[in-house]
C-alpha positions as CSV (number, residue, x, y, z in Angstrom):
1,M,-10.3,1.7,-26.8
2,E,-11.5,4.2,-24.0
3,R,-11.3,0.9,-21.8
4,N,-7.9,0.1,-22.3
5,I,-6.8,3.7,-21.9
6,L,-8.9,3.3,-18.5
7,L,-7.1,0.0,-17.6
8,T,-3.5,1.8,-18.1
9,S,-4.8,4.6,-16.0
10,I,-5.8,2.1,-13.2
11,H,-2.3,0.5,-13.4
12,K,0.0,4.2,-13.9
13,Y,-1.6,5.6,-10.6
14,R,-2.5,2.6,-9.0
15,L,-0.2,3.9,-5.6
16,V,-1.5,7.2,-5.7
17,I,-5.2,5.7,-5.4
18,L,-4.4,3.3,-2.8
19,V,-3.5,6.7,-1.1
20,L,-6.3,8.2,-1.8
21,L,-8.6,4.9,-0.7
22,S,-6.7,4.9,2.6
23,L,-7.0,8.6,3.4
24,L,-11.2,8.0,2.3
25,V,-11.5,5.2,4.6
26,L,-9.4,6.6,7.8
27,G,-11.3,9.5,7.1
28,G,-14.4,8.1,7.0
29,C,-14.1,6.1,10.4
30,G,-11.8,9.0,12.1
31,N,-13.9,10.2,14.4
32,N,-14.6,6.5,16.2
33,F,-11.5,5.8,19.0
34,T,-14.1,4.8,21.5
35,P,-12.3,1.9,23.5
36,I,-13.1,-1.3,22.0
37,D,-14.6,-4.3,23.7
38,S,-16.2,-7.5,23.3
39,S,-19.8,-5.9,23.4
40,T,-18.5,-3.3,20.7
41,V,-21.0,-3.9,17.3
42,G,-19.9,-3.8,13.7
43,F,-18.6,-6.3,11.4
44,F,-15.3,-4.9,11.2
45,D,-14.9,-3.9,14.9
46,H,-15.4,-7.6,15.6
47,Y,-13.4,-9.7,13.4
48,F,-10.5,-7.0,12.6
49,V,-10.2,-5.0,15.7
50,Y,-10.8,-6.3,18.1
51,P,-8.9,-9.3,17.6
52,F,-6.2,-7.4,17.1
53,S,-7.2,-5.2,20.2
54,L,-6.7,-8.6,22.5
55,L,-3.4,-9.4,20.7
56,I,-1.8,-6.1,21.6
57,K,-2.6,-6.8,24.8
58,K,-1.6,-10.2,25.3
59,V,1.9,-10.0,23.7
60,A,2.1,-6.9,25.9
61,F,1.0,-9.1,29.4
62,W,4.0,-11.6,28.0
63,L,6.2,-8.9,28.1
64,E,5.4,-7.3,31.4
65,G,3.6,-4.4,30.2
66,N,5.5,-3.3,27.7
67,Y,3.3,-2.2,25.1
68,G,5.7,-0.5,22.5
69,V,7.9,-3.3,22.0
70,A,4.3,-5.4,21.6
71,I,3.6,-2.9,19.1
72,I,6.6,-3.4,17.2
73,L,6.8,-7.5,17.2
74,I,2.8,-7.3,16.2
75,T,4.2,-4.7,13.5
76,I,6.9,-7.0,12.3
77,G,4.7,-10.3,12.5
78,I,2.1,-8.6,9.9
79,R,4.4,-7.4,7.7
80,F,5.9,-10.9,7.5
81,L,2.8,-12.6,6.8
82,L,1.9,-9.8,4.2
83,M,5.2,-10.2,2.4
84,P,4.2,-12.7,0.0
85,F,1.6,-10.8,-1.2
86,F,4.2,-7.8,-2.2
87,I,6.4,-10.4,-3.8
88,R,3.8,-11.8,-6.1
89,Q,2.4,-8.2,-6.9
90,S,5.7,-7.0,-7.8
91,K,6.5,-10.2,-9.7
92,N,3.1,-10.1,-11.8
93,S,3.8,-6.4,-12.2
94,K,7.3,-7.1,-13.7
95,V,6.1,-9.4,-16.6
96,S,3.1,-7.2,-17.4
97,Q,5.6,-4.0,-17.7
98,E,7.8,-6.0,-19.7
99,K,5.0,-7.4,-22.3
100,M,3.6,-4.2,-22.4
101,A,7.2,-2.8,-23.6
102,M,7.3,-5.5,-26.1
103,I,4.0,-5.0,-27.9
104,K,3.5,-1.3,-27.0
105,P,4.9,0.1,-30.6
106,E,2.3,-2.2,-32.4
107,M,-0.2,-0.9,-30.1
108,E,0.1,2.3,-31.2
109,R,0.3,1.1,-34.7
110,I,-3.3,0.0,-34.6
111,Q,-4.2,3.0,-32.4
112,K,-2.9,5.1,-35.2
113,K,-4.5,3.3,-37.4
114,Y,-8.0,4.2,-36.5
115,K,-7.5,7.2,-34.8
116,A,-9.6,8.9,-37.7
117,K,-12.4,6.5,-37.8
118,K,-15.0,7.1,-35.0
119,S,-18.0,4.9,-36.1
120,T,-18.7,1.4,-34.0
121,E,-17.4,-0.2,-37.0
122,D,-14.2,0.7,-37.0
123,Q,-13.6,1.0,-33.2
124,L,-15.1,-3.0,-33.2
125,S,-12.3,-3.5,-35.6
126,M,-9.5,-2.1,-33.4
127,Q,-10.9,-4.0,-30.6
128,R,-10.5,-6.7,-32.5
129,E,-6.9,-6.4,-33.7
130,L,-5.7,-5.5,-30.1
131,G,-7.4,-8.7,-28.6
132,E,-5.6,-10.3,-31.2
133,L,-2.4,-9.0,-30.1
134,Y,-2.6,-9.3,-26.7
135,R,-3.5,-13.2,-27.4
136,K,-0.5,-13.5,-29.7
137,H,1.9,-12.0,-26.8
138,D,-0.2,-13.6,-23.6
139,F,-1.0,-9.9,-22.7
140,N,-4.3,-9.8,-20.2
141,P,-4.6,-5.5,-19.6
142,V,-7.0,-6.4,-17.4
143,A,-3.9,-8.1,-15.0
144,M,-2.4,-4.5,-15.4
145,A,-5.3,-2.7,-13.3
146,T,-5.7,-5.6,-10.7
147,G,-2.1,-5.4,-9.9
148,C,-3.0,-3.5,-6.8
149,L,-5.5,-6.3,-5.9
150,P,-3.3,-7.7,-3.4
151,M,-2.7,-4.8,-1.5
152,I,-6.2,-3.7,-1.7
153,I,-6.7,-7.3,-0.1
154,Q,-3.9,-6.6,2.8
155,M,-6.0,-2.6,3.8
156,P,-8.5,-4.7,6.2
157,I,-5.4,-5.8,8.0
158,L,-3.2,-3.0,8.2
159,I,-6.5,-1.0,9.2
160,G,-8.0,-2.8,11.6
161,F,-4.4,-2.9,13.3
162,Y,-4.2,0.8,13.0
163,Y,-7.6,1.0,15.0
164,A,-6.8,-1.6,17.6
165,I,-3.9,0.3,18.6
166,M,-6.1,3.5,18.4
167,R,-8.9,2.2,20.4
168,T,-6.9,0.2,23.3
169,P,-6.9,2.5,26.3
170,E,-4.2,0.4,27.9
171,I,-1.3,1.8,25.4
172,A,-1.7,5.6,26.3
173,Q,-0.9,4.5,30.2
174,H,2.3,3.5,29.2
175,S,5.5,4.8,28.3
176,F,8.5,3.6,26.0
177,L,11.8,4.7,25.6
178,W,11.5,8.3,26.1
179,F,7.8,9.0,25.5
180,N,4.8,8.3,26.8
181,L,2.4,6.0,23.9
182,G,-0.4,8.7,24.7
183,E,1.1,11.8,24.1
184,T,2.2,13.6,20.9
185,D,5.7,12.9,20.0
186,I,7.9,15.6,18.0
187,L,11.3,13.7,17.5
188,F,8.9,10.2,16.1
189,V,6.9,12.6,14.1
190,I,10.0,13.8,12.5
191,L,11.2,10.3,12.1
192,A,8.1,8.6,10.6
193,V,8.3,11.2,8.0
194,M,11.6,10.8,7.7
195,V,11.3,7.0,7.5
196,Y,8.4,7.2,4.6
197,Y,10.3,9.5,2.2
198,I,13.6,6.8,1.8
199,Q,10.5,4.2,1.5
200,S,9.1,6.6,-1.4
201,R,12.8,7.0,-2.9
202,V,13.2,2.8,-2.5
203,T,10.8,2.4,-4.7
204,L,11.6,4.4,-7.4
205,M,14.8,2.2,-7.7
206,G,15.2,0.8,-10.8
207,L,12.4,1.9,-12.4
208,E,12.5,3.8,-15.9
209,E,12.7,7.6,-15.9
210,T,8.9,8.0,-17.5
211,Q,8.0,5.5,-14.6
212,R,9.8,7.8,-11.9
213,K,8.8,11.0,-13.3
214,Q,5.3,9.7,-12.9
215,M,5.9,8.3,-9.5
216,A,7.8,11.1,-7.8
217,I,4.9,13.2,-6.6
218,M,4.5,9.6,-4.1
219,S,7.9,10.7,-2.8
220,W,6.3,13.7,-1.1
221,I,2.8,12.9,-0.8
222,S,3.3,10.1,1.6
223,P,5.6,11.4,4.1
224,I,3.7,14.9,4.3
225,M,0.4,12.6,4.6
226,I,2.1,10.7,7.8
227,G,3.7,14.1,9.3
228,I,0.6,15.9,9.5
229,I,-1.8,12.9,11.1
230,S,1.3,12.3,13.8
231,L,1.2,15.5,14.6
232,N,-2.5,14.7,15.4
233,V,-2.5,11.2,17.0
234,P,-0.7,9.5,19.8
235,A,3.2,8.9,19.8
236,V,2.3,5.3,19.4
237,L,1.2,5.6,15.8
238,P,4.3,7.0,14.5
239,L,6.1,4.3,16.3
240,Y,3.5,1.5,14.2
241,W,4.5,3.5,10.9
242,V,8.4,4.0,11.9
243,I,8.6,0.2,12.1
244,G,6.6,-0.7,9.7
245,G,8.0,1.6,7.0
246,I,11.5,0.5,8.2
247,F,10.4,-2.9,7.2
248,M,9.2,-1.9,3.9
249,I,12.4,-0.2,2.3
250,A,14.2,-3.4,3.3
251,Q,11.7,-5.8,2.0
252,T,11.8,-3.4,-1.1
253,L,15.3,-3.6,-1.9
254,I,15.4,-7.6,-1.3
255,I,12.7,-7.9,-3.7
256,K,14.2,-5.5,-6.3
257,N,17.9,-6.5,-5.5
258,Y,17.3,-10.6,-5.2
259,V,13.8,-11.8,-6.3
260,L,12.9,-10.3,-9.3
261,K,16.5,-10.4,-10.5
262,E,16.3,-14.3,-9.6
263,S,13.2,-14.8,-11.8
264,Y,14.7,-13.6,-15.3
């Protein structure tokens, strides 16, 4: 029973867990913004950050030194490459949620039956009955907990690109639109906060009321986090987040309004 509760909790709060994990990763490496080159040591730096740094400089060279457009194009390209992961995750999550809703009354009946029975034998009997229920409906509770696995797989790519931006000094020497890429721009900070707030609200669309309440906190955590960080980093980072956020808004709307509806 404890195992099922743990798996359900992980699934329910997977977005919060991912945000906290991202903060830990970024915070742990936050002081390492030294320029990166071919002599930089470290597995992550060598195989993720440095290749992205080279890609940024190469694309900017093709664009006659326009690093702003280079960041935009690479961000969109990465998001397109990662989109199939999000689609797969959304489909799997939808299937798991529907099966959970179907078997939930029977699960609660079994759990209520053994609520006052604490012996090892009774708990094993409850697990056997729950196992039979899962097999009957082809439901795997572990799949709910691993539903965020595609997002975790993507983290090294997104974080690698993040650090490539921060550790490529050539970017800070250029301007884009009205702002210098190497300096903080308050207008883009506000824009980043607005985009991430809209993205978090779009994510809640189509969810049941209970799920909306559970995830409502993300509507505030994400934009506040982005705003605080954006006030302390060069404007190129909010630019990256704004483009990525706009893409995610469009992607979420497409998945909710077309992909998931066509699947059922």
